[in-house]
ChimeraX commands (.cxc) that place a marker at each C-alpha (Angstrom):
marker #1 position -103.90,-37.33,49.47 radius 0.5
marker #1 position -107.55,-37.44,50.55 radius 0.5
marker #1 position -109.76,-36.90,53.56 radius 0.5
marker #1 position -112.50,-39.06,55.03 radius 0.5
marker #1 position -114.22,-39.00,58.44 radius 0.5
marker #1 position -111.64,-36.72,60.02 radius 0.5
marker #1 position -108.61,-38.72,58.89 radius 0.5
marker #1 position -105.87,-37.51,56.61 radius 0.5
marker #1 position -104.16,-40.11,54.42 radius 0.5
marker #1 position -100.62,-39.17,53.50 radius 0.5
marker #1 position -97.39,-40.64,52.37 radius 0.5
marker #1 position -94.22,-39.50,53.94 radius 0.5
marker #1 position -90.59,-40.24,54.41 radius 0.5
marker #1 position -87.88,-39.58,56.90 radius 0.5
marker #1 position -84.12,-39.74,56.80 radius 0.5
marker #1 position -82.29,-41.16,59.78 radius 0.5
marker #1 position -78.57,-40.80,60.30 radius 0.5
marker #1 position -76.81,-42.26,63.33 radius 0.5
marker #1 position -73.20,-41.39,64.15 radius 0.5
marker #1 position -70.96,-43.43,66.45 radius 0.5
marker #1 position -67.29,-44.37,66.73 radius 0.5
marker #1 position -65.23,-47.03,64.93 radius 0.5
marker #1 position -64.93,-50.80,65.23 radius 0.5
marker #1 position -63.39,-52.53,62.18 radius 0.5
marker #1 position -64.40,-55.89,60.69 radius 0.5
marker #1 position -61.82,-58.45,59.59 radius 0.5
marker #1 position -61.18,-59.46,55.98 radius 0.5
marker #1 position -59.30,-62.41,54.53 radius 0.5
marker #1 position -57.02,-62.29,51.50 radius 0.5
marker #1 position -58.84,-63.48,48.40 radius 0.5
marker #1 position -62.29,-62.73,49.86 radius 0.5
marker #1 position -64.47,-59.98,48.41 radius 0.5
marker #1 position -65.58,-58.10,51.48 radius 0.5
marker #1 position -65.67,-58.96,55.18 radius 0.5
marker #1 position -65.63,-62.63,56.11 radius 0.5
marker #1 position -68.77,-64.43,57.20 radius 0.5
marker #1 position -67.20,-65.22,60.56 radius 0.5
marker #1 position -66.77,-61.55,61.40 radius 0.5
marker #1 position -70.30,-60.73,60.20 radius 0.5
marker #1 position -71.68,-63.61,62.23 radius 0.5
marker #1 position -70.37,-61.93,65.37 radius 0.5
marker #1 position -72.27,-58.78,64.37 radius 0.5
marker #1 position -75.49,-60.72,63.68 radius 0.5
marker #1 position -75.26,-62.28,67.13 radius 0.5
marker #1 position -75.40,-58.76,68.65 radius 0.5
marker #1 position -78.49,-57.60,66.70 radius 0.5
marker #1 position -80.49,-57.18,69.93 radius 0.5
marker #1 position -77.98,-54.66,71.30 radius 0.5
marker #1 position -77.50,-51.06,70.31 radius 0.5
marker #1 position -74.28,-50.93,68.21 radius 0.5
marker #1 position -72.09,-48.96,70.58 radius 0.5
marker #1 position -68.80,-50.02,72.16 radius 0.5
marker #1 position -69.44,-47.70,75.10 radius 0.5
marker #1 position -73.11,-47.96,76.07 radius 0.5
marker #1 position -72.93,-44.70,77.99 radius 0.5
marker #1 position -72.47,-42.89,74.65 radius 0.5
marker #1 position -75.86,-41.93,73.10 radius 0.5
marker #1 position -76.64,-42.68,69.48 radius 0.5
marker #1 position -77.16,-39.49,67.46 radius 0.5
marker #1 position -80.13,-39.73,65.08 radius 0.5
marker #1 position -80.78,-37.06,62.45 radius 0.5
marker #1 position -84.26,-37.10,60.91 radius 0.5
marker #1 position -85.31,-35.52,57.64 radius 0.5
marker #1 position -88.99,-35.42,56.65 radius 0.5
marker #1 position -90.15,-35.45,53.03 radius 0.5
marker #1 position -93.86,-35.64,52.28 radius 0.5
marker #1 position -94.96,-38.15,49.60 radius 0.5
marker #1 position -91.64,-39.82,48.98 radius 0.5
marker #1 position -89.64,-43.00,49.64 radius 0.5
marker #1 position -88.74,-43.78,53.22 radius 0.5
marker #1 position -84.97,-43.74,53.61 radius 0.5
marker #1 position -83.33,-44.67,56.89 radius 0.5
marker #1 position -79.61,-44.14,57.42 radius 0.5
marker #1 position -77.59,-44.95,60.51 radius 0.5
marker #1 position -74.04,-45.73,61.54 radius 0.5
marker #1 position -73.24,-49.25,62.81 radius 0.5
marker #1 position -70.18,-49.30,64.99 radius 0.5
marker #1 position -69.48,-52.99,64.36 radius 0.5
marker #1 position -69.72,-52.89,60.54 radius 0.5
marker #1 position -66.53,-51.14,59.43 radius 0.5
marker #1 position -63.77,-52.56,57.24 radius 0.5
marker #1 position -60.82,-51.41,55.18 radius 0.5
marker #1 position -61.61,-51.66,51.42 radius 0.5
marker #1 position -57.92,-52.06,50.60 radius 0.5
marker #1 position -57.85,-55.31,52.57 radius 0.5
marker #1 position -61.10,-56.59,51.01 radius 0.5
marker #1 position -60.38,-56.41,47.25 radius 0.5
marker #1 position -61.75,-52.85,47.04 radius 0.5
marker #1 position -65.25,-53.78,48.20 radius 0.5
marker #1 position -66.91,-50.67,49.67 radius 0.5
marker #1 position -70.55,-51.77,49.90 radius 0.5
marker #1 position -72.40,-55.00,50.65 radius 0.5
marker #1 position -76.04,-55.97,51.24 radius 0.5
marker #1 position -77.16,-57.73,54.42 radius 0.5
marker #1 position -80.56,-58.95,55.71 radius 0.5
marker #1 position -82.17,-56.25,57.79 radius 0.5
marker #1 position -83.59,-58.78,60.25 radius 0.5
marker #1 position -80.05,-59.68,61.33 radius 0.5
marker #1 position -79.09,-56.12,62.31 radius 0.5
marker #1 position -80.02,-53.66,64.99 radius 0.5
marker #1 position -82.24,-50.88,63.61 radius 0.5
marker #1 position -83.28,-47.61,65.28 radius 0.5
marker #1 position -86.82,-47.72,66.64 radius 0.5
marker #1 position -87.98,-44.41,65.17 radius 0.5
marker #1 position -91.79,-44.25,65.07 radius 0.5
marker #1 position -94.51,-41.74,64.20 radius 0.5
marker #1 position -96.65,-41.10,67.25 radius 0.5
marker #1 position -99.78,-40.19,65.24 radius 0.5
marker #1 position -99.79,-43.53,63.39 radius 0.5
marker #1 position -103.37,-44.88,63.70 radius 0.5
marker #1 position -103.40,-47.91,61.39 radius 0.5
marker #1 position -101.30,-50.99,60.68 radius 0.5
marker #1 position -98.34,-50.46,58.38 radius 0.5
marker #1 position -99.34,-52.37,55.25 radius 0.5
marker #1 position -96.48,-51.06,53.12 radius 0.5
marker #1 position -94.05,-53.58,51.70 radius 0.5
marker #1 position -90.75,-53.79,53.56 radius 0.5
marker #1 position -87.39,-54.29,51.87 radius 0.5
marker #1 position -85.63,-57.36,53.37 radius 0.5
marker #1 position -82.08,-56.05,52.76 radius 0.5
marker #1 position -79.97,-53.05,53.68 radius 0.5
marker #1 position -76.87,-51.62,52.03 radius 0.5
marker #1 position -73.82,-51.37,54.28 radius 0.5
marker #1 position -70.98,-49.00,53.43 radius 0.5
marker #1 position -67.43,-49.77,54.54 radius 0.5
marker #1 position -67.57,-46.70,56.79 radius 0.5
marker #1 position -70.33,-48.35,58.83 radius 0.5
marker #1 position -73.21,-46.32,57.41 radius 0.5
marker #1 position -76.30,-48.40,56.68 radius 0.5
marker #1 position -78.97,-47.45,54.18 radius 0.5
marker #1 position -82.49,-48.88,54.40 radius 0.5
marker #1 position -85.05,-47.78,51.80 radius 0.5
marker #1 position -88.68,-48.79,51.62 radius 0.5
marker #1 position -92.07,-47.34,50.77 radius 0.5
marker #1 position -94.25,-46.14,53.65 radius 0.5
marker #1 position -97.99,-45.52,53.54 radius 0.5
marker #1 position -98.95,-43.50,56.58 radius 0.5
marker #1 position -102.49,-43.23,57.92 radius 0.5
marker #1 position -102.60,-40.49,60.52 radius 0.5
marker #1 position -105.37,-38.75,62.43 radius 0.5
marker #1 position -105.86,-35.08,61.65 radius 0.5
marker #1 position -108.43,-32.65,63.05 radius 0.5
marker #1 position -109.99,-31.17,59.92 radius 0.5
marker #1 position -111.37,-27.62,59.89 radius 0.5
marker #1 position -113.89,-27.63,57.03 radius 0.5
marker #1 position -115.97,-24.51,57.72 radius 0.5
marker #1 position -114.40,-22.63,54.77 radius 0.5
marker #1 position -114.59,-25.66,52.44 radius 0.5
marker #1 position -113.57,-25.79,49.55 radius 0.5
marker #1 position -111.11,-22.99,50.37 radius 0.5
marker #1 position -109.95,-24.66,53.59 radius 0.5
marker #1 position -106.37,-24.91,54.85 radius 0.5
marker #1 position -105.41,-27.88,57.05 radius 0.5
marker #1 position -102.58,-28.18,59.57 radius 0.5
marker #1 position -101.58,-31.76,60.41 radius 0.5
marker #1 position -98.98,-32.90,62.91 radius 0.5
marker #1 position -96.38,-35.68,62.61 radius 0.5
marker #1 position -94.16,-36.46,65.59 radius 0.5
marker #1 position -91.01,-38.58,65.18 radius 0.5
marker #1 position -89.20,-40.12,68.09 radius 0.5
marker #1 position -87.79,-43.28,69.61 radius 0.5
marker #1 position -90.21,-45.85,70.96 radius 0.5
marker #1 position -88.12,-46.90,73.98 radius 0.5
marker #1 position -84.70,-45.18,73.96 radius 0.5
marker #1 position -84.26,-42.14,76.21 radius 0.5
marker #1 position -81.88,-39.25,75.59 radius 0.5
marker #1 position -79.18,-41.21,77.41 radius 0.5
marker #1 position -79.23,-43.79,74.59 radius 0.5
marker #1 position -80.39,-41.86,71.51 radius 0.5
marker #1 position -80.48,-38.18,70.59 radius 0.5
marker #1 position -82.74,-37.07,67.76 radius 0.5
marker #1 position -82.20,-33.90,65.73 radius 0.5
marker #1 position -83.15,-32.58,62.25 radius 0.5
marker #1 position -80.83,-33.61,59.43 radius 0.5
marker #1 position -81.86,-30.65,57.24 radius 0.5
marker #1 position -83.36,-27.26,57.87 radius 0.5
marker #1 position -87.14,-27.22,57.87 radius 0.5
marker #1 position -87.07,-24.87,54.86 radius 0.5
marker #1 position -85.11,-27.48,52.87 radius 0.5
marker #1 position -87.53,-30.22,53.89 radius 0.5
marker #1 position -90.44,-28.04,52.81 radius 0.5
marker #1 position -88.80,-27.32,49.45 radius 0.5
marker #1 position -88.09,-31.00,48.78 radius 0.5
marker #1 position -91.68,-31.96,49.63 radius 0.5
marker #1 position -93.13,-29.30,47.32 radius 0.5
marker #1 position -91.28,-30.90,44.40 radius 0.5
marker #1 position -92.99,-34.23,45.10 radius 0.5
marker #1 position -96.44,-32.69,45.65 radius 0.5
marker #1 position -96.34,-30.21,42.78 radius 0.5
marker #1 position -99.00,-32.14,40.83 radius 0.5
marker #1 position -100.69,-34.16,43.54 radius 0.5
marker #1 position -104.40,-34.07,42.80 radius 0.5
marker #1 position -106.67,-32.34,45.29 radius 0.5
marker #1 position -104.14,-30.97,47.78 radius 0.5
marker #1 position -101.34,-28.40,47.56 radius 0.5
marker #1 position -98.53,-28.17,50.09 radius 0.5
marker #1 position -98.14,-24.71,51.63 radius 0.5
marker #1 position -95.23,-25.23,54.02 radius 0.5
marker #1 position -93.69,-27.71,56.44 radius 0.5
marker #1 position -92.71,-26.34,59.84 radius 0.5
marker #1 position -90.96,-28.19,62.63 radius 0.5
marker #1 position -89.53,-28.11,66.10 radius 0.5
marker #1 position -87.19,-30.37,68.08 radius 0.5
marker #1 position -88.12,-30.85,71.73 radius 0.5
marker #1 position -87.94,-33.26,74.67 radius 0.5
marker #1 position -90.89,-35.42,75.70 radius 0.5
marker #1 position -91.15,-36.23,79.40 radius 0.5
marker #1 position -92.20,-39.75,80.45 radius 0.5
marker #1 position -92.10,-39.72,84.24 radius 0.5
marker #1 position -88.42,-39.61,85.12 radius 0.5
marker #1 position -87.38,-40.45,81.54 radius 0.5
marker #1 position -86.86,-37.97,78.72 radius 0.5
marker #1 position -86.99,-38.68,74.98 radius 0.5
marker #1 position -86.03,-36.53,72.02 radius 0.5
marker #1 position -88.84,-35.88,69.54 radius 0.5
marker #1 position -89.20,-33.85,66.35 radius 0.5
marker #1 position -92.64,-32.44,65.53 radius 0.5
marker #1 position -93.54,-31.48,61.96 radius 0.5
marker #1 position -96.55,-29.33,61.05 radius 0.5
marker #1 position -97.68,-30.01,57.49 radius 0.5
marker #1 position -99.81,-27.13,56.20 radius 0.5
marker #1 position -101.81,-27.99,53.08 radius 0.5
marker #1 position -104.64,-26.32,51.21 radius 0.5
marker #1 position -107.31,-27.76,48.96 radius 0.5
marker #1 position -107.40,-27.07,45.24 radius 0.5
marker #1 position -110.98,-25.73,44.95 radius 0.5
marker #1 position -111.59,-25.81,41.18 radius 0.5
marker #1 position -113.47,-29.14,41.22 radius 0.5
marker #1 position -115.84,-27.93,43.93 radius 0.5
marker #1 position -116.28,-24.49,42.36 radius 0.5
marker #1 position -117.49,-26.10,39.12 radius 0.5
marker #1 position -119.63,-28.81,40.74 radius 0.5
marker #1 position -120.90,-27.04,43.87 radius 0.5
marker #1 position -120.49,-23.26,44.00 radius 0.5
marker #1 position -121.61,-22.43,40.46 radius 0.5
marker #1 position -124.75,-24.67,40.54 radius 0.5
marker #1 position -125.58,-23.43,44.04 radius 0.5
marker #1 position -125.24,-19.79,43.00 radius 0.5
marker #1 position -127.34,-20.44,39.89 radius 0.5
marker #1 position -130.15,-22.00,41.96 radius 0.5
marker #1 position -130.09,-19.10,44.42 radius 0.5
marker #1 position -130.35,-16.52,41.63 radius 0.5
marker #1 position -133.23,-18.39,39.97 radius 0.5
marker #1 position -135.00,-18.70,43.32 radius 0.5
marker #1 position -134.74,-14.95,43.93 radius 0.5
marker #1 position -135.93,-14.12,40.41 radius 0.5
marker #1 position -138.95,-16.40,40.83 radius 0.5
marker #1 position -140.48,-13.92,43.28 radius 0.5
marker #1 position -140.89,-11.44,40.42 radius 0.5
marker #1 position -143.41,-13.74,38.73 radius 0.5
marker #1 position -147.06,-12.68,39.11 radius 0.5
marker #1 position -148.50,-14.19,42.34 radius 0.5
marker #1 position -151.60,-15.56,40.59 radius 0.5
marker #1 position -149.70,-16.97,37.61 radius 0.5
marker #1 position -150.19,-20.69,36.98 radius 0.5
marker #1 position -146.58,-20.95,35.78 radius 0.5
marker #1 position -145.26,-19.70,39.14 radius 0.5
marker #1 position -146.44,-22.76,41.09 radius 0.5
marker #1 position -145.03,-25.24,38.57 radius 0.5
marker #1 position -141.79,-23.26,38.38 radius 0.5
marker #1 position -141.39,-23.34,42.18 radius 0.5
marker #1 position -142.06,-27.09,42.23 radius 0.5
marker #1 position -139.38,-27.60,39.59 radius 0.5
marker #1 position -137.01,-25.44,41.62 radius 0.5
marker #1 position -137.64,-27.53,44.76 radius 0.5
marker #1 position -136.87,-30.67,42.77 radius 0.5
marker #1 position -133.65,-29.06,41.57 radius 0.5
marker #1 position -132.67,-28.26,45.17 radius 0.5
marker #1 position -133.34,-31.85,46.20 radius 0.5
marker #1 position -131.08,-33.25,43.48 radius 0.5
marker #1 position -128.42,-30.67,44.28 radius 0.5
marker #1 position -128.43,-31.59,47.99 radius 0.5
marker #1 position -127.95,-35.27,47.11 radius 0.5
marker #1 position -124.94,-34.39,44.96 radius 0.5
marker #1 position -123.57,-32.01,47.61 radius 0.5
marker #1 position -123.70,-34.67,50.35 radius 0.5
marker #1 position -121.44,-36.92,48.25 radius 0.5
marker #1 position -118.90,-34.17,47.62 radius 0.5
marker #1 position -118.71,-32.53,51.04 radius 0.5
marker #1 position -116.21,-33.99,53.54 radius 0.5
marker #1 position -117.93,-35.90,56.32 radius 0.5
marker #1 position -116.67,-35.09,59.82 radius 0.5
marker #1 position -118.14,-34.63,63.28 radius 0.5
marker #1 position -116.35,-31.29,63.79 radius 0.5
marker #1 position -118.80,-29.10,61.92 radius 0.5
marker #1 position -120.59,-28.34,58.69 radius 0.5
marker #1 position -119.06,-26.44,55.75 radius 0.5
marker #1 position -120.50,-22.98,55.20 radius 0.5
marker #1 position -121.76,-24.04,51.77 radius 0.5
marker #1 position -123.99,-26.58,53.52 radius 0.5
marker #1 position -125.39,-23.92,55.85 radius 0.5
marker #1 position -126.26,-21.11,53.44 radius 0.5
marker #1 position -128.21,-23.15,50.86 radius 0.5
marker #1 position -131.57,-21.35,51.08 radius 0.5
marker #1 position -134.95,-23.07,51.06 radius 0.5
marker #1 position -137.12,-22.53,48.08 radius 0.5
marker link #1:1,2 radius 0.2
marker link #1:2,3 radius 0.2
marker link #1:3,4 radius 0.2
marker link #1:4,5 radius 0.2
marker link #1:5,6 radius 0.2
marker link #1:6,7 radius 0.2
marker link #1:7,8 radius 0.2
marker link #1:8,9 radius 0.2
marker link #1:9,10 radius 0.2
marker link #1:10,11 radius 0.2
marker link #1:11,12 radius 0.2
marker link #1:12,13 radius 0.2
marker link #1:13,14 radius 0.2
marker link #1:14,15 radius 0.2
marker link #1:15,16 radius 0.2
marker link #1:16,17 radius 0.2
marker link #1:17,18 radius 0.2
marker link #1:18,19 radius 0.2
marker link #1:19,20 radius 0.2
marker link #1:20,21 radius 0.2
marker link #1:21,22 radius 0.2
marker link #1:22,23 radius 0.2
marker link #1:23,24 radius 0.2
marker link #1:24,25 radius 0.2
marker link #1:25,26 radius 0.2
marker link #1:26,27 radius 0.2
marker link #1:27,28 radius 0.2
marker link #1:28,29 radius 0.2
marker link #1:29,30 radius 0.2
marker link #1:30,31 radius 0.2
marker link #1:31,32 radius 0.2
marker link #1:32,33 radius 0.2
marker link #1:33,34 radius 0.2
marker link #1:34,35 radius 0.2
marker link #1:35,36 radius 0.2
marker link #1:36,37 radius 0.2
marker link #1:37,38 radius 0.2
marker link #1:38,39 radius 0.2
marker link #1:39,40 radius 0.2
marker link #1:40,41 radius 0.2
marker link #1:41,42 radius 0.2
marker link #1:42,43 radius 0.2
marker link #1:43,44 radius 0.2
marker link #1:44,45 radius 0.2
marker link #1:45,46 radius 0.2
marker link #1:46,47 radius 0.2
marker link #1:47,48 radius 0.2
marker link #1:48,49 radius 0.2
marker link #1:49,50 radius 0.2
marker link #1:50,51 radius 0.2
marker link #1:51,52 radius 0.2
marker link #1:52,53 radius 0.2
marker link #1:53,54 radius 0.2
marker link #1:54,55 radius 0.2
marker link #1:55,56 radius 0.2
marker link #1:56,57 radius 0.2
marker link #1:57,58 radius 0.2
marker link #1:58,59 radius 0.2
marker link #1:59,60 radius 0.2
marker link #1:60,61 radius 0.2
marker link #1:61,62 radius 0.2
marker link #1:62,63 radius 0.2
marker link #1:63,64 radius 0.2
marker link #1:64,65 radius 0.2
marker link #1:65,66 radius 0.2
marker link #1:66,67 radius 0.2
marker link #1:67,68 radius 0.2
marker link #1:68,69 radius 0.2
marker link #1:69,70 radius 0.2
marker link #1:70,71 radius 0.2
marker link #1:71,72 radius 0.2
marker link #1:72,73 radius 0.2
marker link #1:73,74 radius 0.2
marker link #1:74,75 radius 0.2
marker link #1:75,76 radius 0.2
marker link #1:76,77 radius 0.2
marker link #1:77,78 radius 0.2
marker link #1:78,79 radius 0.2
marker link #1:79,80 radius 0.2
marker link #1:80,81 radius 0.2
marker link #1:81,82 radius 0.2
marker link #1:82,83 radius 0.2
marker link #1:83,84 radius 0.2
marker link #1:84,85 radius 0.2
marker link #1:85,86 radius 0.2
marker link #1:86,87 radius 0.2
marker link #1:87,88 radius 0.2
marker link #1:88,89 radius 0.2
marker link #1:89,90 radius 0.2
marker link #1:90,91 radius 0.2
marker link #1:91,92 radius 0.2
marker link #1:92,93 radius 0.2
marker link #1:93,94 radius 0.2
marker link #1:94,95 radius 0.2
marker link #1:95,96 radius 0.2
marker link #1:96,97 radius 0.2
marker link #1:97,98 radius 0.2
marker link #1:98,99 radius 0.2
marker link #1:99,100 radius 0.2
marker link #1:100,101 radius 0.2
marker link #1:101,102 radius 0.2
marker link #1:102,103 radius 0.2
marker link #1:103,104 radius 0.2
marker link #1:104,105 radius 0.2
marker link #1:105,106 radius 0.2
marker link #1:106,107 radius 0.2
marker link #1:107,108 radius 0.2
marker link #1:108,109 radius 0.2
marker link #1:109,110 radius 0.2
marker link #1:110,111 radius 0.2
marker link #1:111,112 radius 0.2
marker link #1:112,113 radius 0.2
marker link #1:113,114 radius 0.2
marker link #1:114,115 radius 0.2
marker link #1:115,116 radius 0.2
marker link #1:116,117 radius 0.2
marker link #1:117,118 radius 0.2
marker link #1:118,119 radius 0.2
marker link #1:119,120 radius 0.2
marker link #1:120,121 radius 0.2
marker link #1:121,122 radius 0.2
marker link #1:122,123 radius 0.2
marker link #1:123,124 radius 0.2
marker link #1:124,125 radius 0.2
marker link #1:125,126 radius 0.2
marker link #1:126,127 radius 0.2
marker link #1:127,128 radius 0.2
marker link #1:128,129 radius 0.2
marker link #1:129,130 radius 0.2
marker link #1:130,131 radius 0.2
marker link #1:131,132 radius 0.2
marker link #1:132,133 radius 0.2
marker link #1:133,134 radius 0.2
marker link #1:134,135 radius 0.2
marker link #1:135,136 radius 0.2
marker link #1:136,137 radius 0.2
marker link #1:137,138 radius 0.2
marker link #1:138,139 radius 0.2
marker link #1:139,140 radius 0.2
marker link #1:140,141 radius 0.2
marker link #1:141,142 radius 0.2
marker link #1:142,143 radius 0.2
marker link #1:143,144 radius 0.2
marker link #1:144,145 radius 0.2
marker link #1:145,146 radius 0.2
marker link #1:146,147 radius 0.2
marker link #1:147,148 radius 0.2
marker link #1:148,149 radius 0.2
marker link #1:149,150 radius 0.2
marker link #1:150,151 radius 0.2
marker link #1:151,152 radius 0.2
marker link #1:152,153 radius 0.2
marker link #1:153,154 radius 0.2
marker link #1:154,155 radius 0.2
marker link #1:155,156 radius 0.2
marker link #1:156,157 radius 0.2
marker link #1:157,158 radius 0.2
marker link #1:158,159 radius 0.2
marker link #1:159,160 radius 0.2
marker link #1:160,161 radius 0.2
marker link #1:161,162 radius 0.2
marker link #1:162,163 radius 0.2
marker link #1:163,164 radius 0.2
marker link #1:164,165 radius 0.2
marker link #1:165,166 radius 0.2
marker link #1:166,167 radius 0.2
marker link #1:167,168 radius 0.2
marker link #1:168,169 radius 0.2
marker link #1:169,170 radius 0.2
marker link #1:170,171 radius 0.2
marker link #1:171,172 radius 0.2
marker link #1:172,173 radius 0.2
marker link #1:173,174 radius 0.2
marker link #1:174,175 radius 0.2
marker link #1:175,176 radius 0.2
marker link #1:176,177 radius 0.2
marker link #1:177,178 radius 0.2
marker link #1:178,179 radius 0.2
marker link #1:179,180 radius 0.2
marker link #1:180,181 radius 0.2
marker link #1:181,182 radius 0.2
marker link #1:182,183 radius 0.2
marker link #1:183,184 radius 0.2
marker link #1:184,185 radius 0.2
marker link #1:185,186 radius 0.2
marker link #1:186,187 radius 0.2
marker link #1:187,188 radius 0.2
marker link #1:188,189 radius 0.2
marker link #1:189,190 radius 0.2
marker link #1:190,191 radius 0.2
marker link #1:191,192 radius 0.2
marker link #1:192,193 radius 0.2
marker link #1:193,194 radius 0.2
marker link #1:194,195 radius 0.2
marker link #1:195,196 radius 0.2
marker link #1:196,197 radius 0.2
marker link #1:197,198 radius 0.2
marker link #1:198,199 radius 0.2
marker link #1:199,200 radius 0.2
marker link #1:200,201 radius 0.2
marker link #1:201,202 radius 0.2
marker link #1:202,203 radius 0.2
marker link #1:203,204 radius 0.2
marker link #1:204,205 radius 0.2
marker link #1:205,206 radius 0.2
marker link #1:206,207 radius 0.2
marker link #1:207,208 radius 0.2
marker link #1:208,209 radius 0.2
marker link #1:209,210 radius 0.2
marker link #1:210,211 radius 0.2
marker link #1:211,212 radius 0.2
marker link #1:212,213 radius 0.2
marker link #1:213,214 radius 0.2
marker link #1:214,215 radius 0.2
marker link #1:215,216 radius 0.2
marker link #1:216,217 radius 0.2
marker link #1:217,218 radius 0.2
marker link #1:218,219 radius 0.2
marker link #1:219,220 radius 0.2
marker link #1:220,221 radius 0.2
marker link #1:221,222 radius 0.2
marker link #1:222,223 radius 0.2
marker link #1:223,224 radius 0.2
marker link #1:224,225 radius 0.2
marker link #1:225,226 radius 0.2
marker link #1:226,227 radius 0.2
marker link #1:227,228 radius 0.2
marker link #1:228,229 radius 0.2
marker link #1:229,230 radius 0.2
marker link #1:230,231 radius 0.2
marker link #1:231,232 radius 0.2
marker link #1:232,233 radius 0.2
marker link #1:233,234 radius 0.2
marker link #1:234,235 radius 0.2
marker link #1:235,236 radius 0.2
marker link #1:236,237 radius 0.2
marker link #1:237,238 radius 0.2
marker link #1:238,239 radius 0.2
marker link #1:239,240 radius 0.2
marker link #1:240,241 radius 0.2
marker link #1:241,242 radius 0.2
marker link #1:242,243 radius 0.2
marker link #1:243,244 radius 0.2
marker link #1:244,245 radius 0.2
marker link #1:245,246 radius 0.2
marker link #1:246,247 radius 0.2
marker link #1:247,248 radius 0.2
marker link #1:248,249 radius 0.2
marker link #1:249,250 radius 0.2
marker link #1:250,251 radius 0.2
marker link #1:251,252 radius 0.2
marker link #1:252,253 radius 0.2
marker link #1:253,254 radius 0.2
marker link #1:254,255 radius 0.2
marker link #1:255,256 radius 0.2
marker link #1:256,257 radius 0.2
marker link #1:257,258 radius 0.2
marker link #1:258,259 radius 0.2
marker link #1:259,260 radius 0.2
marker link #1:260,261 radius 0.2
marker link #1:261,262 radius 0.2
marker link #1:262,263 radius 0.2
marker link #1:263,264 radius 0.2
marker link #1:264,265 radius 0.2
marker link #1:265,266 radius 0.2
marker link #1:266,267 radius 0.2
marker link #1:267,268 radius 0.2
marker link #1:268,269 radius 0.2
marker link #1:269,270 radius 0.2
marker link #1:270,271 radius 0.2
marker link #1:271,272 radius 0.2
marker link #1:272,273 radius 0.2
marker link #1:273,274 radius 0.2
marker link #1:274,275 radius 0.2
marker link #1:275,276 radius 0.2
marker link #1:276,277 radius 0.2
marker link #1:277,278 radius 0.2
marker link #1:278,279 radius 0.2
marker link #1:279,280 radius 0.2
marker link #1:280,281 radius 0.2
marker link #1:281,282 radius 0.2
marker link #1:282,283 radius 0.2
marker link #1:283,284 radius 0.2
marker link #1:284,285 radius 0.2
marker link #1:285,286 radius 0.2
marker link #1:286,287 radius 0.2
marker link #1:287,288 radius 0.2
marker link #1:288,289 radius 0.2
marker link #1:289,290 radius 0.2
marker link #1:290,291 radius 0.2
marker link #1:291,292 radius 0.2
marker link #1:292,293 radius 0.2
marker link #1:293,294 radius 0.2
marker link #1:294,295 radius 0.2
marker link #1:295,296 radius 0.2
view
């Protein structure tokens, strides 16, 4: 995870579970799994939400795991069969483009999704569909860098349906936010510059005119591991400040004092060039380390 120009680059995952009622597929003796004819009827309905009664909303449960594989699970009302009538087959794979999929999006998404999509889904005989793929998320995040490199950032991720209102789809957390936070900490335990503090969340309703949509908002609180910047910035800066202060104890008329101060100015110039490469660049402010560097 890294920061640049006020953007936070993260990887994340969410778990989606949709629960509906039952509608069983047909199987033919001697065939392993549902027949193509019965699946063809399902493929023909891919543009429609898989519900026998369209007045019944689809229940979507979302789980958020930072820096993981994106797993989407939902229940398809038209993809149910009896394994005993289908030679014991309990799971098949189908092309995802032929099936209806929930339109769960992340509202803070600010870049094109360049992650590779998996072309197939696994369908269980109970109608539950599993769709796994990697997701690289680029999201905007307002960085507070005044206390850099000991800064703590709070970034927001909002999950919700793109077009379905609460009459069609209800969204709720699949796990407690404490469990999501614990799972994410396992993934980010050794993740370079950043350390996950906690993941908080809240389910709410977003108003669009006369329409209402369920959303889940996650607050990802992370803090920077400062050791790299302590070694490369704070220690050299403190050393230069101490040397600068001690230089005033040299005799005013000493020839060595002028050359020493010139060398110190050169050292400050090189240090500022290095510091500009290491400090995060944003328009929101300047880190305190960039403000207290004294002139020679």
